[in-house]
C-alpha positions as CSV (number, residue, x, y, z in Angstrom):
1,X,-0.9,-33.0,-5.4
2,X,1.8,-32.1,-3.0
3,X,4.3,-32.0,-5.8
4,X,2.1,-29.5,-7.7
5,X,1.9,-27.2,-4.7
6,X,5.7,-27.4,-4.2
7,X,6.4,-26.6,-7.8
8,X,3.9,-23.6,-7.6
9,X,5.7,-22.3,-4.5
10,X,9.1,-22.4,-6.1
11,X,8.0,-20.8,-9.4
12,X,5.7,-18.0,-8.1
13,X,7.2,-14.7,-7.0
14,X,7.2,-13.8,-3.3
15,X,4.8,-10.9,-4.0
16,X,2.3,-13.2,-5.7
17,X,2.4,-15.7,-2.8
18,X,1.9,-12.9,-0.3
19,X,-1.0,-11.6,-2.3
20,X,-2.7,-15.0,-2.4
21,X,-2.2,-15.5,1.4
22,X,-3.7,-12.0,2.1
23,X,-6.7,-12.7,-0.2
24,X,-7.3,-16.0,1.6
25,X,-7.1,-14.3,5.0
26,X,-9.7,-11.7,3.9
27,X,-12.0,-14.3,2.3
28,X,-11.9,-16.3,5.6
29,X,-13.1,-13.3,7.5
30,X,-15.8,-12.5,4.9
31,X,-14.6,-9.0,4.0
32,X,-15.9,-7.4,0.9
33,X,-13.5,-7.5,-2.1
34,X,-11.9,-4.1,-2.6
35,X,-12.0,-4.4,-6.4
36,X,-15.8,-4.5,-6.5
37,X,-16.8,-1.6,-4.1
38,X,-19.7,0.7,-5.1
39,X,-19.6,4.3,-4.1
40,X,-21.9,5.7,-1.3
41,X,-22.6,2.3,0.2
42,X,-21.6,1.1,3.7
43,X,-18.7,-1.4,3.5
44,X,-16.8,-3.7,5.8
45,X,-13.3,-4.3,4.4
46,X,-10.1,-5.6,5.7
47,X,-6.5,-6.1,4.7
48,X,-3.0,-5.2,5.3
49,X,-1.7,-1.6,5.8
50,X,0.5,-0.7,2.9
51,X,1.2,2.9,3.6
52,X,0.6,5.6,6.2
53,X,1.0,9.3,5.5
54,X,-0.1,12.6,6.9
55,X,-1.7,14.9,4.4
56,X,-3.0,18.4,5.2
57,X,-6.7,18.9,4.3
58,X,-8.1,22.4,4.6
59,X,-5.3,23.4,7.0
60,X,-5.9,20.5,9.3
61,X,-3.9,17.2,9.4
62,X,-5.4,14.0,8.0
63,X,-3.9,10.6,8.4
64,X,-4.2,8.5,5.2
65,X,-3.9,4.7,5.6
66,X,-3.8,2.6,2.4
67,X,-5.2,-0.9,2.9
68,X,-4.8,-3.8,0.4
69,X,-6.7,-7.1,0.3
70,X,-4.6,-8.5,-2.5
71,X,-7.2,-7.6,-5.1
72,X,-7.5,-3.8,-4.7
73,X,-6.9,-0.9,-2.4
74,X,-8.9,1.4,-0.1
75,X,-7.6,4.6,1.5
76,X,-8.9,5.2,5.1
77,X,-8.8,8.9,5.9
78,X,-8.8,9.9,9.5
79,X,-9.5,13.7,9.6
80,X,-7.7,15.7,12.3
81,X,-5.3,12.9,13.3
82,X,-1.6,12.7,12.9
83,X,-1.1,9.3,14.4
84,X,-3.1,6.2,15.5
85,X,-1.4,3.7,17.7
86,X,-1.1,0.3,16.1
87,X,-1.7,1.5,12.5
88,X,1.6,0.8,10.8
89,X,2.7,-0.8,7.5
90,X,2.3,-4.6,7.6
91,X,-0.5,-4.6,10.2
92,X,-3.8,-6.2,9.4
93,X,-6.9,-4.2,10.1
94,X,-10.6,-4.1,9.3
95,X,-12.4,-0.8,8.6
96,X,-16.1,0.0,8.3
97,X,-17.7,3.1,6.8
98,X,-19.2,4.6,3.6
99,X,-17.1,4.3,0.5
100,X,-16.4,7.2,-1.8
101,X,-14.4,7.6,-5.0
102,X,-11.8,10.3,-5.2
103,X,-10.6,10.1,-8.8
104,X,-9.5,6.6,-9.2
105,X,-9.1,5.9,-5.5
106,X,-11.7,4.3,-3.1
107,X,-11.8,6.3,0.1
108,X,-13.5,5.9,3.5
109,X,-13.6,9.0,5.7
110,X,-13.3,8.5,9.5
111,X,-14.0,4.8,9.5
112,X,-14.5,2.6,12.5
113,X,-11.4,0.3,12.6
114,X,-10.4,-2.9,14.3
115,X,-6.8,-4.1,14.6
116,X,-6.5,-7.8,13.6
117,X,-3.8,-10.3,14.6
């Protein structure tokens, strides 16, 4: 059994191993899977911050934070914000809010968030 795990570890790519660890982390905390989210429903999702960018929306800044749980992605949009302390790429975070679909993206506007360790 240990030999099988060692062989898997050496043959899988680093990205695939990271994705599996992130998925296990999210499953252990009972977050909803990001690849099965339904629009206009309250969600509690968590994962790792992949990207942070400032996008103007209707003349006001909006901070877009892309989260991944290893299976899918959700974009958390904080309207009227340019920066949130602690939200940086690589950080694990949980967000709660109502999911919406913007084209092919899943979006949560002004979610409640919690920084995880």
